[in-house]
C-alpha positions in Angstrom: 197.6 128.4 144.3 194.3 128.4 146.0 192.8 130.6 143.3 193.9 128.1 140.7 192.2 125.2 142.6 188.9 127.1 142.6 189.0 127.7 138.9 189.8 124.0 138.4 186.9 123.0 140.6 184.5 125.3 138.6 185.6 123.7 135.3 185.0 120.3 136.7 181.6 121.2 138.1 180.4 122.4 134.7 178.1 119.9 133.0 178.3 119.1 129.4 176.0 121.0 127.3 174.0 119.7 124.4 174.5 121.2 121.0 171.1 122.9 121.2 171.9 124.2 124.6 175.2 125.8 123.4 173.1 128.0 121.0 170.7 129.2 123.6 172.7 129.3 126.8 174.8 132.3 127.8 178.4 131.7 128.8 180.0 133.4 131.7 181.8 136.5 130.5 185.6 136.3 130.6 186.7 139.0 132.9 190.4 138.9 131.8 189.7 139.2 128.0 188.5 142.8 127.8 191.3 144.4 129.9 193.9 142.4 127.9 192.4 143.5 124.6 192.3 147.1 125.7 196.0 146.8 126.8 197.0 145.4 123.4 195.1 148.1 121.6 196.8 150.8 123.7 200.2 149.4 123.1 199.7 149.6 119.3 201.1 152.6 117.5 198.8 154.7 115.3 200.1 153.2 112.1 199.5 149.7 113.4 196.0 150.5 114.4 195.3 151.9 110.9 196.7 148.7 109.3 194.6 146.6 111.6 191.4 148.5 110.7 192.2 148.3 107.0 192.9 144.6 107.3 189.6 144.1 109.1 187.7 146.0 106.3 189.5 144.0 103.6 188.7 140.8 105.3 185.1 141.7 105.6 184.9 142.6 101.9 186.5 139.3 101.0 184.0 137.5 103.2 181.0 139.3 101.6 182.3 138.7 98.1 182.7 135.0 98.9 179.1 134.9 100.1 177.8 136.6 97.0 179.8 134.2 94.8 178.4 131.2 96.6 174.9 132.7 96.1 175.5 133.2 92.4 176.9 129.6 91.9 173.9 128.1 93.8 171.5 130.3 91.9 173.1 129.3 88.6 172.8 125.6 89.5 169.2 125.8 90.4 168.1 127.7 87.3 
């Protein structure tokens, strides 16, 4: 209970950042995120890990293709 109060106090003490400050300021690292992520990865079976990696690569390929298509459209409009 006391631990929860401290985290609530920290959130209230944080000042609002400007938009420009959000780009240049470093946030405090989340200490719970990495162990949780490692636990999720360890709980996955080998087949699930392969599917995840292939899905990430396909997603990256789609993203790059979309960027190239937007570039081609803009290039075609300009010329």
